[in-house]
C-alpha positions as CSV (number, residue, x, y, z in Angstrom):
1,M,74.7,136.0,110.2
2,A,76.3,132.8,111.4
3,V,77.5,132.3,114.9
4,Y,81.2,132.1,113.8
5,Q,80.8,135.5,112.0
6,K,79.4,137.1,115.1
7,R,82.1,135.7,117.2
8,F,84.8,136.8,114.7
9,L,83.5,140.4,114.8
10,A,83.2,140.5,118.6
11,S,86.8,139.2,118.8
12,A,87.9,141.8,116.2
13,L,86.4,144.5,118.3
14,A,87.9,143.3,121.5
15,A,91.4,143.0,119.9
16,E,91.0,146.5,118.4
17,A,91.4,144.9,114.9
18,L,88.1,146.6,114.2
19,R,88.0,150.3,115.1
20,F,85.6,153.1,114.4
21,G,86.4,156.8,113.8
22,E,87.8,158.6,110.8
23,F,90.5,156.8,108.7
24,T,92.1,157.7,105.4
25,L,92.4,154.6,103.2
26,K,95.1,154.0,100.5
27,S,92.4,154.9,98.0
28,G,92.0,158.3,99.6
29,R,88.5,157.6,100.8
30,Q,87.6,158.7,104.3
31,S,86.3,155.6,106.1
32,P,84.3,155.5,109.4
33,Y,85.9,152.2,110.2
34,F,89.2,150.4,109.9
35,F,90.1,146.7,110.0
36,N,93.6,145.4,110.7
37,A,94.0,141.6,111.0
38,G,97.5,142.1,112.4
39,A,95.9,143.0,115.7
40,F,94.8,139.4,116.3
41,C,98.1,139.0,118.1
42,D,97.4,136.8,121.1
43,G,96.6,133.1,121.3
44,E,92.8,133.6,122.0
45,A,92.3,136.1,119.2
46,L,94.3,134.1,116.7
47,T,92.3,131.0,117.5
48,V,89.0,132.8,116.9
49,L,90.4,134.2,113.6
50,A,91.5,130.8,112.5
51,Q,88.2,129.2,113.5
52,A,86.3,131.8,111.4
53,Y,88.5,131.1,108.3
54,A,88.1,127.3,108.9
55,A,84.3,127.8,108.9
56,A,84.5,129.7,105.7
57,I,86.7,127.0,104.2
58,L,84.2,124.3,105.1
59,R,81.4,126.4,103.6
60,L,83.4,126.6,100.3
61,R,83.8,122.8,100.3
62,E,80.1,122.4,100.8
63,E,79.6,124.6,97.8
64,G,81.7,122.3,95.7
65,V,85.0,124.3,95.5
66,A,87.8,121.7,95.5
67,F,91.4,122.5,96.5
68,D,94.5,120.6,97.7
69,V,96.7,123.1,99.5
70,L,96.3,126.2,101.7
71,Y,98.6,129.1,101.0
72,G,99.4,132.1,103.1
73,P,101.2,135.1,101.5
74,A,104.0,136.7,103.5
75,Y,103.9,138.2,106.0
76,K,100.5,138.2,107.7
77,G,99.3,135.2,105.8
78,I,102.0,133.0,107.3
79,P,100.7,132.7,110.9
80,L,97.2,132.7,109.5
81,V,97.6,129.7,107.2
82,A,99.4,127.8,109.9
83,A,96.7,128.5,112.5
84,V,93.9,127.6,110.1
85,A,95.5,124.3,109.2
86,V,95.8,123.4,112.9
87,V,92.1,124.3,113.6
88,L,90.9,122.4,110.6
89,H,92.7,119.3,111.8
90,A,92.1,119.6,115.6
91,E,88.4,120.7,115.4
92,H,87.2,119.2,112.1
93,G,89.4,116.2,111.4
94,L,90.6,117.7,108.1
95,S,94.3,117.7,107.5
96,L,95.3,119.9,104.6
97,P,98.9,120.7,103.4
98,W,99.9,124.3,103.6
99,A,102.6,126.6,102.2
100,F,103.7,130.2,102.2
101,N,106.3,132.4,100.4
102,R,109.2,134.4,101.5
103,K,109.5,138.0,100.5
104,E,113.2,137.4,99.7
105,A,114.2,134.1,98.0
106,K,116.9,132.1,99.8
107,D,120.1,131.2,97.9
108,H,121.2,128.5,100.4
109,G,119.6,125.5,102.1
110,E,116.5,124.5,100.3
111,G,116.5,127.8,98.4
112,G,113.7,129.5,96.6
113,S,110.8,131.7,97.8
114,L,108.2,129.0,98.6
115,V,108.1,127.0,101.8
116,G,106.0,124.1,102.9
117,A,103.9,121.7,100.9
118,P,104.7,121.1,97.2
119,L,102.5,123.3,95.0
120,A,103.2,122.2,91.4
121,G,100.1,120.7,89.9
122,K,98.0,121.5,93.0
123,R,94.8,123.4,93.4
124,V,95.5,126.2,95.8
125,L,93.3,128.1,98.2
126,I,94.8,131.5,99.2
127,L,94.1,132.9,102.7
128,D,94.7,136.6,103.0
129,D,93.6,139.3,105.5
130,V,92.0,142.1,103.4
131,L,91.4,143.0,99.8
132,T,91.5,146.7,98.7
133,A,92.6,147.0,95.1
134,G,93.6,143.3,94.8
135,T,97.3,144.1,93.9
136,A,98.8,142.0,96.7
137,I,96.7,138.9,95.8
138,R,97.5,139.3,92.1
139,E,101.1,139.1,93.1
140,S,100.4,135.9,95.0
141,L,98.7,134.5,91.9
142,A,101.7,135.3,89.8
143,V,104.0,133.5,92.4
144,L,101.8,130.4,92.5
145,R,101.4,130.2,88.7
146,A,105.1,130.5,88.2
147,A,105.4,127.5,90.5
148,Q,103.0,125.5,88.3
149,A,100.2,125.7,90.9
150,H,96.6,126.3,90.1
151,P,95.0,129.0,92.3
152,V,91.3,128.2,92.5
153,A,90.0,130.3,95.4
154,V,90.7,133.2,97.7
155,I,89.3,133.9,101.2
156,V,89.8,137.2,103.0
157,A,88.6,138.3,106.4
158,L,86.5,141.3,105.3
159,D,84.9,142.2,102.1
160,R,84.4,146.0,102.2
161,Q,82.0,145.7,99.3
162,E,83.3,149.0,97.8
163,T,83.2,149.8,94.2
164,V,86.4,149.9,92.1
165,D,87.0,151.5,88.8
166,G,84.7,150.0,86.2
167,G,82.0,149.0,88.8
168,G,81.7,146.0,91.0
169,S,83.7,145.2,94.2
170,A,87.4,144.4,94.3
171,L,86.5,140.8,95.3
172,S,84.1,140.2,92.5
173,R,86.4,141.9,90.0
174,L,89.2,139.6,91.2
175,A,87.0,136.5,90.8
176,Q,86.0,137.6,87.3
177,D,89.4,138.6,86.0
178,E,91.3,135.6,87.4
179,N,88.6,133.0,86.9
180,L,88.5,131.9,90.6
181,T,86.2,131.8,93.6
182,A,86.6,134.8,95.9
183,T,84.8,135.1,99.2
184,S,85.2,136.5,102.7
185,V,84.6,135.6,106.3
186,V,82.3,138.6,106.7
187,T,81.1,141.5,104.5
188,L,80.4,145.1,105.2
189,D,76.7,144.2,105.3
190,D,77.5,141.7,108.1
191,L,79.4,144.4,109.9
192,L,76.5,146.9,109.6
193,Q,74.2,144.3,111.1
194,F,76.6,143.6,113.9
195,V,77.0,147.4,114.7
196,G,73.2,147.9,114.5
197,N,72.6,145.1,117.1
198,D,75.2,146.4,119.6
199,P,74.0,149.4,121.7
200,R,77.7,150.4,122.3
201,L,78.2,150.8,118.6
202,T,75.0,152.2,117.2
203,T,76.3,155.8,117.3
204,Y,78.6,154.8,114.4
205,L,75.9,153.3,112.3
206,P,74.7,156.5,110.4
207,A,78.2,157.2,109.2
208,M,78.7,153.6,108.1
209,Q,75.4,153.5,106.3
210,E,76.3,156.7,104.5
211,Y,79.7,155.3,103.5
212,R,77.9,152.2,102.2
213,R,75.5,154.3,100.3
214,Q,78.3,156.4,98.8
215,Y,80.9,153.8,97.9
216,G,79.2,150.4,98.2
217,V,78.3,148.1,95.5
218,A,74.6,147.5,94.7
219,G,72.9,144.8,96.6
């Protein structure tokens, strides 16, 4: 696990974005952990979050994934995409255009539902917090394609590596169905390693390992 991934998980724990216990997910599954990127709600935590996404973006570029614009879906994606754009420029000298959408289109001023950099004809990298069934990201894909943009990749904070109907994970299914690159800052396997290496957290490890065994994708 890379340093930025360890720092991201430590920050998530401190911000209570990462919690352990018993949680009922939208899928109905009982999960021993819960992740909420909305809890990165102070300057320090948001900086660490943005630095982690920036590192994942640089990794994508090294792997040959080309894109022109960063896009953050409303609402959580808006501060995220802005913060990531700042970190990429301030810390890595990479200035990328960014855009976001409104939930409700404006009928005055500049109008429309999209704000920020022009998207038509551009290759777009979507930044989102989590992926469960992929419904929200597919809505973003529809918005972008309607604007004549070309979504090429998605980065989420955490890949839960859980199976969905028909096999495979939600992230891998999204990549296959939509013909794009889909990746994450960290995976459940990274989280298991992090928990196993922290004496304060090892009590949660058996339940998480069982959850991985029961619902996780092979690998």
